[in-house]
N, C-alpha and C positions, 0 to 999 in steps of 0.2 A: 495678165491683162496688160494691154498697151494703151497709152493715151493717144489722142488724135494725131500726135506728131510721130507715132511709132515707137515711143520710148517704153520699155518695160517698167510697169509700176507695181505689179503684184504677181506673186506665184502662190497658188493654193493647190491642195489635193485632198482627196478622200480615199479611204480604203474601201473597195467594193467587194473584197473577198475573192473567192474563186468563181469566175464568171467567164462569159464568152467575149470575144473582141467586139461583136456587134452590140452587146449589152453595154460594154464600156464606152463605145463610140456614142451611142444614144444618150447615155448618162452625161457624158461630157457636153454634148450639144445642149441638153436641157439646162445644165448648170450655166453654160455660157450665155444662153438666151436669157435666163433669169437675171444674170449679172448685168447684161447689156440693157435690159428693160429698166432695171433699177437706176442706170445711168442716163435714162431718157434718150437713148440712141434709137433711131427709128429705121436705120438702114444697116444691113449686115450681109457681108460676104463671108461664108464659112468655107475654109479650105480643109478638106478631109482626105484621109488616105484610104478610106474604104469605099471602093466603087459600089459594092453591094448596098451599103447604107445610102449612098447618093442616089442610086437608081430607085431604091424604095421611097426615099423622100420626094423624088421627082415623079413618082407614080409609074415608073417603067416596070418595076417588079412588085409582086404582091408579098405579103408577110403572112407566114403560116404559124409562126411561134407566138403563142398568146402573150408571153411576157414581153417580147419585142413589140408586139402590136400595141400593148398598153403604153410603152415608151414612145412609140411612133405617134400615137394619138395625143400624148402630152406635148410633143414637139409641135404638132399641127395646131394645137390650142395656143401655144405660146407664139406661134407665127402670126397670129391675129394682131399682135402688138406692134408689128412692123409695117412700114409703108413699102419696104423692099427687103427681100431676103432671098439669097441664092446659095446653092451648095456646089462647090467645085472640087473636082478630083485633083489631088496633088500626089503623084506617085512617090513611093518611098525610095 
């Protein structure tokens, strides 16, 4: 996590076990949203490397996997805490 001046202040991680890249990406988004909400930040620009997830979150692609759909809905619920939130693709 970075402070408002762009300085790294914290690194955390959790073990998700054997899972897909999309599950991992959604889990990271949820964790970051929760942390940012706890810091009372109301605007968020998320840079992601998964075009698929970005297109799903922006409503361009549908979600067929029920497990991913549950995570997607959690992200959308957390989005309600922000005045502004956007997802941008950053190629690897």
